[in-house]
C-alpha positions in Angstrom: 76.7 -57.8 -102.9 76.4 -56.5 -106.8 73.1 -57.2 -107.8 74.0 -59.2 -111.3 71.6 -57.4 -114.6 68.9 -59.4 -115.6 69.3 -59.1 -119.3 70.2 -61.8 -122.5 73.9 -60.9 -123.8 75.3 -62.2 -127.0 78.1 -64.7 -126.3 80.6 -62.7 -128.7 84.1 -63.4 -127.4 84.8 -60.4 -124.9 81.0 -61.7 -123.4 81.2 -65.7 -123.5 79.7 -67.1 -120.9 81.0 -68.1 -117.2 83.7 -70.4 -116.5 83.4 -70.2 -113.5 80.6 -72.2 -112.3 78.3 -69.6 -110.9 75.0 -70.6 -112.6 73.3 -69.0 -115.5 70.2 -68.9 -118.5 71.5 -70.1 -123.0 68.7 -69.5 -125.6 68.9 -69.5 -129.2 67.8 -66.1 -131.0 64.4 -66.5 -132.2 63.6 -68.9 -130.8 60.8 -68.7 -127.0 61.0 -72.9 -126.3 65.1 -72.8 -126.3 65.9 -71.2 -122.8 68.2 -73.8 -120.3 70.4 -72.9 -116.8 73.3 -74.8 -115.7 76.9 -74.0 -115.5 80.1 -74.3 -116.5 81.5 -77.9 -114.9 84.7 -79.7 -116.9 84.5 -83.5 -116.4 87.8 -84.4 -116.8 88.7 -88.0 -118.1 91.6 -90.1 -119.4 93.4 -91.9 -122.8 95.7 -94.8 -122.6 97.6 -93.8 -125.7 99.9 -96.8 -126.9 103.5 -95.1 -127.2 105.4 -97.9 -128.4 106.7 -101.7 -126.3 103.9 -101.9 -125.1 104.2 -98.6 -123.0 101.1 -96.4 -122.6 100.6 -92.7 -122.5 98.0 -91.1 -120.3 96.3 -88.5 -121.5 94.3 -86.3 -119.6 90.9 -84.2 -121.7 88.1 -83.1 -121.1 84.8 -85.4 -121.8 82.1 -82.2 -121.4 81.9 -78.5 -120.0 78.8 -78.1 -119.1 76.0 -79.7 -116.1 72.1 -79.4 -116.9 72.7 -77.0 -120.5 72.9 -79.8 -123.8 72.6 -77.2 -126.5 75.5 -75.0 -126.2 76.6 -74.5 -128.6 73.2 -73.3 -131.1 73.3 -71.3 -128.1 73.3 -67.2 -128.8 73.0 -65.2 -125.5 73.5 -65.8 -121.9 72.1 -64.6 -118.9 73.2 -64.7 -115.0 70.6 -66.1 -112.5 69.5 -64.7 -109.5 70.7 -65.5 -107.1 68.3 -68.1 -104.4 65.8 -67.1 -101.8 67.1 -66.1 -98.2 66.6 -69.3 -95.8 63.9 -67.1 -94.0 62.6 -70.7 -91.6 62.8 -69.1 -88.4 59.5 -66.5 -90.1 56.3 -67.8 -89.7 55.0 -69.0 -93.6 51.5 -70.3 -95.6 53.3 -73.2 -96.0 54.2 -74.3 -92.9 50.5 -72.7 -91.6 48.6 -75.2 -94.2 51.3 -78.4 -92.7 51.0 -77.0 -88.5 46.4 -76.9 -89.3 46.3 -80.2 -91.1 48.5 -81.9 -88.2 47.4 -80.4 -85.3 43.3 -81.4 -87.7 44.6 -84.9 -87.7 44.3 -84.9 -83.8 42.4 -87.1 -81.7 
């Protein structure tokens, strides 16, 4: 598996944000509170335009493109996100031990 490079990249025509559905972060240069995470997720909708004599033509359009991102139009940089942590449900964790301890303590 290839590792994604975790650094901010300027959005350009030669280096656009991913449009394959993979998650990424965006931000606007000089605005540290502008970070958003999301992905390209086009939603198609339809219009029915009258052509003549009561006949209509169905026209498809993309109603919105971005899932989780409100300010794509203001973004200047993007960065790929790392993959989520692996499922280690077989390994004991502090959280599981704490929950099991609560359950044991509550038994009469």
